[in-house]
Each structure stands twice: as structure tokens, then as C-alpha cells.
N, C-alpha and C positions, 0 to 999 in steps of 0.2 A: 432433596436430593436422591436420586435413586443409588445403591450401592450396596454390595453383598460382600461380607469380607470371606475374603479367603476362594472367591470367584475366580472362572477361568475365562479369561475373555479372548476373543477372534484377534482385537486389536485394541490396542492402549494406547492414546494420543497424549503427548504433554506440551501444552501451549495452546492457550483459548484464545488467541488474536485470530486476526480473518484466516488465517493458514488451517490453523487448529480446528475453528469451528467449520470450513469449507471441507476439511477430510474427515471430520466427525458427521457432518449430514450426508455426504455421499457415503460412507460406509453403513451408516444408520439406514439409508433409503434400500442398501444393496441387502439387508438384513444381515449383518455383521453382528455379532454382541461386541459394542464397542463402548469403551471408556474414556472420556474426555476430563483431564485433570489439567489443574492452572493453580501457581503458587499463591498467584494473588486472584482478585475478583475477575472477570472473565473479561477480556478486550480493555483491559485501563491503561494499557502501554502504546507500544508503536500503531497499532492497529487502531486506537481512537485519536491519533494526534499527525494525521497524514494533512494532505492538503485537501482531501474529500473531494477527489475528482474521479471519475469515473471517465479514462482517456487513451487514446492511442500513445500519446507524446507525440506531439509533432514535431519538439526538438530531435528525437531520437532519428527522424529522416535525415538529420546532416551526418549521422553515424553510418548511414546507409542500413540498418536495422528493420528491415520492410517486414519480417515474419513476425516481430515482438509487436510492432506497429499494428499490422494486420489482425495479429490475435487481439490483441486490448481494443482494438474498435468493435470485432464482433462480441466480446463480451460486454463491452458497455453497452452495445446495443441490445442483448439478452436483459440484462439486468435494469434497464430501463424500461423494459417490458414486463419483468418477473416480478420487480419490486416497486410500481409508482410511487406509491407511499412513504419512499426511503430516498427516491431518486427524482432528478428531475432533469431537462435540455436545460444547456446553457450557452448562450451566443458568448465568442470569445473576438476580440479586435486583437490582433497581430500590426502594431504601426510600423511603417520602413521610414527610416530617416537617413539622409543621404551620408551618414556616418554608421550605419546598423551594419550587423554581419554579412545580412544579405539583402539582395539587391529587390526591385518591384518585382523581376522577371521571375529569379527565384522563388520569390514568394508565390506567385501565381502557378507556378508549377508544383509548389507542396500543397497546396491548397487542392489543387487538382487529383494530385497522388492521395492525398489524405482522403478525398472523397473517394477516388476507387476502392483504396482498400476499407474504407468502410461500407462499401456494398452500394455505394452512389444513392445512401437512403436520405430522404426529405428531413429537414432541409439543407439545403446545397450549401457550400463554400461559396464566396462571391468577394467581389473587391471594391474597395471604397476609395473614390478621389479625397484628396486632401478637404477639400470645401466640405463633402459630405462627413467625413470623419469628424472634422469639428462640430458640426452640427450634432451627432451623436452623441460626442463625446465633450461637453465644455470644459474649459481648464485644460486642456492636452495641451503640450508644449507644441506650438506650431512652425518653431523655427527650423528649417531643412526638412520639414517632413513631406514626404513623397506620396504618402498612401498608405492603406492598409488592406489586408486580409480579413475577412469576417468568416469565421467557421465555429461549427458547434460541438461542443464535448457533454458529459453528465457532471451531474453533481450528485453526490451520495453522504447519507448518515452514516459515515465508516462502523461508528460503533454498532448503531442501529442495523446494521444488516448484518454482522456479525453475529449479534444478539439471534436474529431472525434465524439464520441458521442451527444455532445451536436448538432454537426453540421446535424448530421443524423435525431435526434429527429425534428431539425426545418425544416426538409422538409414535415414535417406532419403539416396540416392547423391548428392543434388544440394547436400547443405548441408555446410558447414564453417564450423568459429569458430576465431577466434585471440585469445586474454588477452595481457594485457601489450603490448597492438597499439594505439597512437596513430594517430587521424586528423591529417595535418600542413598536409593541403591539398587543395583540391577544384577542378577546372578543367574547362570545355566540352573536349568531344572530339568533333569532329563531333555524331553523335545520340549517343555516351555521356558519361558523366563521367569524368575522368580522377583518379582517388581516390591520394592519396600517404599513405602509411602509414609508421610508425617501430615495429619490433618487435625489442627487444635491442640498440637504437641502431642497427639496420641497415635503409636506406631501402627501400620498397618501392612497387610502383605496381600497382594494379588498376583494370579498368574496371567500370562499370556504368548497367545502363539507369536505376536509381533510388536513390537513397539517403534512410535513413530515419534519423530522430536520434532514441532513446528514452532521451535522456542527462540528463532530469529536472532536476535544481538545479542542473547546471554549463551547463545551456544556454545562458545569458543570458551568460556568460562565453565559452562555445568558440564558438558560431556567429562574432560578431564577428570572432575569433580568424583563423576560416577565410576571413574578406572574403565571407561570405553576408549578404546583406542582413535586417537583423535589428533590432527595437527591444525594450528592456527588457520583458517580461512576464509575470515570475515574482515572487510576494510569496512567500520563503522563510521557513517556519516551521520553528522546532527543537522537536523533541519527544524527552526524554528517559525514561529508565525505570528502574527499583531491581529488583535482583532480591532478593527477602529470604527469610532460613531457614523450613524448611518447618514448625518446631515453634513459629513464631510464633505462628499460629492454628490452630484447626481448620476448616479451610475446604471445605466441601462444594460451596457455588455460587462462583462468580464474584460481585463486589458492584460494581455500577455508582455511584460518589460522584460527587457535585456540591461543586465550590468555591460562594465566595459569588455569583459571578458566573455559577454557572450551568455552568460548564465540567464535563465529564464526566472522571473519572480512572476506571480501572478496577484493581481487586485480583484477580487472577486465579489459581487454585490450578493447580500442577503436580505431577505424581508426587513430584520432590525438593525445590521451591522454590516460590516464590509471587512472581507478577510484579506489580509496581504502577507505573502509569503511564497517560498522559504528559502533559507539561508542553505548552505551545503560546506557543514565544517568538518576536518577530521576531529573524530572524537578525541579528546585529551584523556589520558590514561588516568587522570586523577579524577575525571567527572566520572558520577553514578550511573549505573546502568537502568535503575528503577527511578521514575520522577524526575527525570531530567529539567534542568528549566534554563531558560533565556538568560543571556549576559547581554550587559550592556552593550557591548560592542555588536551585538548582532540587531539592538535596536536603532542602534544608529546607522547601522548598513542599510536596514529595511526603509528606515527613513529617508536615507540619501537616494536611494532608488525612487522611492514615490515622488520626494522632491524633484529629481530630475526630469519627471515627467508631467509633472503637476507644480510648474516653478513659481506660481503666483496663488497656490492654495497651502498656506500654513500647517504644519502638522506639529503639534504639542503633544505634549506628556498627556495634557487633557483630554485629546484625542482617542487615544489609545485607553479601552477598556478591558482588554485580555491580553493573554500571550499563551502560548501552549508549546511545546517542544518534544520531538522525537528522532528515533534513532534509526535510520536505514542500515539494513544489514547486507552490505553488498557482499557478492562472491569475487573476491578477488584470487583469482586464480593464476593470474600470469605476472604477479610481481610481488615481493614484498616488502616495498616500499609504502609505509603507512601514510595514507592520506593522499596520496601520489594522484594526479587525474581523475579524482571521484567522479566527474560527469564524464568520464568515458568509459568507465566501467560498465559493463554489460549487464542490464537489467533482467536478462533471459533466468531462470530458476534450475537449479541441479537438486537431484536426489544423490546422497551418498548413503552407503552402506557399510559401516564401520564393522560391522558384524552380521552374520548372516541371518539376524531376525529384528535387526535394527537399523532402520531406514529415518536418514535425516535429510529435510526437506527444507533449502534455505533459498535467498532471492528470490526475483520476480517483482511483481507488481501487485499493488493492491486491486487493482482491475481485473487480474488474471487469474484470481485464486481458484475461481471454481475448475480452471483448466491444469492448474497446479495439483489440486486435489484429484483429479481424474489420473493424473501419472501415478501418484501415488497408490490411488484404488486399484488401477490394473495390474501394479506389479504385486500388491497383497495378494489380490484375488488369483493372478495365475500361480503365484508362489502357493496357496491355499488351494489349488485346485478348485476354483471357484468360479462360477459363471458371474459376469460383471456386465452391468447394464448402466451405458455412461448416460444414456438419457433422461435418466432418473430424475438428475437436478436441474432438469429443465421443466420440471413439473410445477405448476402454481405453489403459491403459499395458500 
């Protein structure tokens, strides 16, 4: 890893998940002298524990959040082209039952709108009759089934894409990274920030014109410890997934399932396994923030949702080959009630500036990390009187 002690950086970024990696790449490509640090290894927490989707979020149409869906769908298309070795197009089936939250007509309208917001790119969404659906997805519950929508989104190697952004940024001579390096303090030092770090139990100091935090669910805990003015901003949502045996179902399409409250759970085929998830629970104050694990209650919940759609396919403990769990850092600006209506909290991102030289990036979706990074770099470059080229992140790797 490249780094010089007591060096002066244009930008120091704390947090090497997907957002920090995206900001790092954009800054490096725009020729900023930039340092990316993480207290652990790169992209080992939330950004490697997603549902591994590049998607607009079809359920956000119900919230009338058209701008977010359109932005995410455009970014999905970008990454399917830029990183074909880490992404793939996947068909998704959304079945409609008599007691589903949405009718067949609403589903058809949603498919059409999703296609328009995606730029009407091939392959296009379509509808499936009950008979065709049961042929395409054997074992699916047929009682009260009215038909389905068939649409297309993306699958991504979430950790791989973050690491690709870091390695691409490191091709630039002014870019440096440090893993297992924690920030321990920040001081004003004339026109610079004096940033105290600790790496391998060794203290270190660097200086920067600007400091950006991309620390996701750790932000509310970290910033007060650094004596940075900050009030609690996040509603932390826990999301868990199960890996199932491949031979459990002959899945050709991913399945969009909905529980009794209308929450969406995905069942996604992989070459060697099947992904089932996710849960959405308010994080318990006793839960750790690092390396969080799934609970028996969540396993039961996901199992019940699976059996509700495939009642004739037993799902035993032996069919579960793995699990993982992450934390969604939802920006909750309108309510102080923890855990309330997590699914209704906007997935739009926000920039905060608790100090003239400190920027905090929070919220957003994995799929839109590139445009989130652009917002950060526009702000930083304007502030530092630099030219900013937003098109550089469209360069092939």
C-alpha cells in the first residue's frame, strides 16, 4: 500500500465500502491527491452483504419515487456495460395472487413504467399467464394465482465491484489506500485538517484539505467519538440472507415474493446455489455493528416466506448451506422513532457538512454509488476551485 507520513492530501476518505470506493475512484481519475482508509479490510461489511442486485427497485414505484428508480435503472445499465465480468442480466418473475397487494392491472402498469424509466432497453418486461408461469416455475403455489410480470434487472458481485473501483483508482499516481487503518482524531491546522490515524497500533498523522466520511452504519457512533458536531441521523435496518442448495428448485427466473405486509423477498438462482432474502428489522441496540449475524427468528421468517410460495417443496436445515447479514444505513430525517416504517424511509442519499472541510455521505442504494460519488466530487472540486469531469467514471476498466 502506498502512503507517505505527514503528507498533504487534497482528499482523505474514511470507509472503503462501495461508496468510499466510488468516491476514491472518481477523485483519483480527476487527478486529486487522495487517500482511502478503512479500519478493517476493504468492503467486508455492508457493501459485501447486499442482495447483490443492480436494480431500480420496482417496489419504490409504490412510493411514487420515480426519480430514484430512474436513476438506479440508468446506473444498472451503465454497470452491466462497464463491468460485464462482475455483472449479469437476470429475469425476475413477480406473481400476482388474488390476495396480493397489487392487481394484475397495477402490475402491468408497473412493468410498463419500469421499462420506460429504464430507457426501453431490450429485453423488455412482459406478462405471463397462469399456465405459462407454472410451466416456467414448477412447484410455485397455483391456488388463487392470477398471472405474473416478467422483467429484467442486474446481478452484481458487490464486493468485487468495490475492489475493482479501488484498483482502478490506484492506477493513478496520486492515489493511495490503507486498510486496517482507523481514524482516531481530527484537528484544525490552519487551512488544513490534521488527521490522526492508527495502523497496526502505530500512530500516524496526515493532512488534508477535505475529509469525507463514507462510513455508513458506523457514522452515528464514529463522528461523536471524533468530537465532530453530529446528531443521530440513521435508522439502522438489519437485512439477512440465506444460501440454499441449488437442487432444491429448478429455478430459471428469480422470484419476487411478498409477505403479508407487502415486503419484498427475492429468490435468485446462481450457478451453484440459490439466494433467499432479505429480512428488514430495526437493529437492536445490543447488536454489534461489525460482523453481524442472522438470528433463528430471521431464518424462520425466510423459511416461512419460501414455503408460502412453494408449499410442496420442503425446506430443511440441511438445505441451508450458508447465510450472511448486513446493515442498511437509512437516513431518517423525519422521525425520531427508531425502527418505524423502515420500508417507507427514502433510499435517496444525502450530503452533510458538520465542518467546512468535512463531508458525510449517507443513504442511497448500492446501484447508485457512482452518481453519489459524483455529487461528492462536484462539491469538493467546486470548493477547491478545481475542474471536475463527471464523464471519467464512464471509462472502461
